Each structure stands twice: as structure tokens, then as C-alpha cells.
C-alpha positions, 0 to 999 in steps of 0.5 A, a space after each residue: 260637741 260643737 264650735 268653740 267660742 273664745 268670746 263665751 265664758 261660763 262658770 257653774 255652781 251647785 247649791 249645797 242640797 243639789 237642787 239648784 245649778 246656777 250658770 253665769 255666762 258672759 259673751 264678749 263677742 259681737 255675735 250671738 252664741 247658741 249654747 247647749 249644756 248637757 246636765 250629768 248626774 243623778 237628778 233630772 232637770 225640772 225647769 230652767 230660767 234665764 236673766 240676761 243683760 245685753 246693752 247692744 253695744 260696747 258703749 251702752 250704759 245707764 245714765 242719770 237721764 236714762 237710769 234704766 236704759 240697760 236692765 235685766 230681761 227674761 230670756 228663754 231656756 229650752 229643756 230637752 231631757 238633760 240638755 239645756 239650750 239658750 242663746 247668749 246675745 252679743 255683748 251680754 251677761 246672763 244667769 241661768 238657774 236650773 231647778 233639779 228634782 
């Protein structure tokens, strides 16, 4: 339970062998969104990592003069039992990879 954000879109997929769950998230809003995901299933969360791209503005982009102005960066993912906690910065795209055991 918690607030509902229209600016946050998330999709998830599990690997065929059930050992990896991948979340892809987009925050189109102009404020950061704290995300809590409760994993439900027979496997436990072993670890989770996140890569995020957050240009900081709608006009942010790579150019020939600055080809790496916007690059993916590691971001923290908290794991407490079956709950994942991470933050989607404003105007960002992120991928969370969860390793199950």
C-alpha cells in the first residue's frame, strides 16, 4: 500500500529458470518517487542491483560535443526480506535486476 503515482510506469519479467526478475521503470514526473516492491513466491531474494539514467531535465541529451552527458549509473536497492526499496529520480529510466535463490 502507499501513494499511487501516475508518473511511474513499471513492467516486470522473470527468467525461464526463475532465478532472475527484471523490473523496468520509467518516472516521467518532475519529482523523485520512492518505490517498494514486495516479492511473492517460493524463492527468496538473494541480491538486487539497479542501473538508472536520469538526465535531470526534459532537454538533457547526449551530443557530438558531449557524447556521455547522460550515462547509466548504479543506484542503491535496499533488500529487507521479500521487500525491495529503491528511488526513481525525476525524469528517469531504471532497470532493477533481482537475483533469487
